[in-house]
N, C-alpha and C positions, 0 to 999 in steps of 0.2 A: 724205644718205648716198652718193648717186652722185657728188657733187662730192668728197667725202672720198676715195672709192675712186680717182677719177681723179687727184686731187692726190697721193695716195700712190704711184700708178703712175708719175707724171711725175717726182716729186722724189726717189724712193728707189732709184734704180738701183744706186748704190754700196752702200747698206745691204742690198739684196736679194742682192748677190753673195756670199752665204755659204750654207753648207749648212743653217743653222738657219732660213732663211726660204723654202725651197722651198715649204712648205705655204702660206705667205702669197701667194706668186706664183701658185700653182695656184688658190687661192681667188679671186684677181683674174681669172684666166682663166675660171674657172667663171662668175663674175658677168658677164663680158663675153659669154660664150656665151648665158647666160640672157637678157641684155638684147637681143641680136640676135634671138633666138627670139621674145621678147615683141614686139619691133618687127614681126616678120613676122605674128604672130598678131593684132595690133591695128592693122595698117596704119600703123605709125609709122616713117617714114623717119628721124626724129630719134633714136628709140631704137636703130634698127639702126646708125646712124652712131656713136652714143655707145658702143655695145657693141663695135663694130669698133675704135674708138679705144682702149678699155680693153684689148682683145686685142693691139693693136699695141704698146702701151706695155709690157704684161706680157711679150710675146714678146721685146721688145728687151732686157729684163733678162737673158735667157739668153745674150746676146752677151758679157756681163760675168761670167758664172758659169763656173767650172771644172767642167764636167759630169763630169770624172773622179772627183770626190768622190762622185758618186751611181752611177756606172756603172763596173764593173770592167774590161770588155774594150774594147780599142782600136777594134775594128770597130763596136761599139755606140756609142762616143763619136762617131765620124764619122757614123754613121747619124742620131744625134740632131741633129747640126749640120746635116745635109742636111734633116731635117724642119723645123728652125727656119727655114731658107731657104725651103722650100716653103710653110710657114705664112705667112711674110711676103708671098710672091707671091700666095697665095690670098686673103689679107686685102685686098691691093691690088685684086685682081680683083673681090672682093666689094664693096668700096667703090665702084669704078667702075661696076659694074652697078646698084647702088642709086642712085647719083648720076644715072645715065642713065634711071632709072625702069624698068629691065629686071629686074623682080622674079623672073620665071621663071629667068633666068640667075643671079640673085643666090642663089636657093635651091640651085642646083647648086654654086656656090662655097661656100655655107655647109656643104653636104655635104662638100666637099673639105677645109674647115677642120676639121670634125668628124673626118674620116679622118686628118688630120695629128695631131690630139690622140690618137686611138686608137692610131695607129702608134707614137707616142712612149711612151704608157703601156704598150704591148705590150713595148717594149724595156726601159724603166726598171722596170716592175713585174713583168715576166716573165709577162704574161698568156698 
């Protein structure tokens, strides 16, 4: 199942670049977040890294998506693009902390990743 999800994220960027597949992309991001969290709970560096990879691949999809299809206001469009960049940077920091075995720092970056998700949902969903 995990390999299928990863393969889907890696090979389907063009397919996901439409308004009909945002739910599928969000599902991949949710699964990546869950895998990172499971990795922390079970002390599995491999699960954390696989979850990060799923998140990175899913986040990359949004570079190919015209977010104007989902968001009406220009200032919100720019905000989501900024969040996309922040998420990319926070995932990189998370990966570096895990690789270095700095799990306390890694949990901080996981919190930053979660904050990026909530920030985007606040804009897109109007929370």
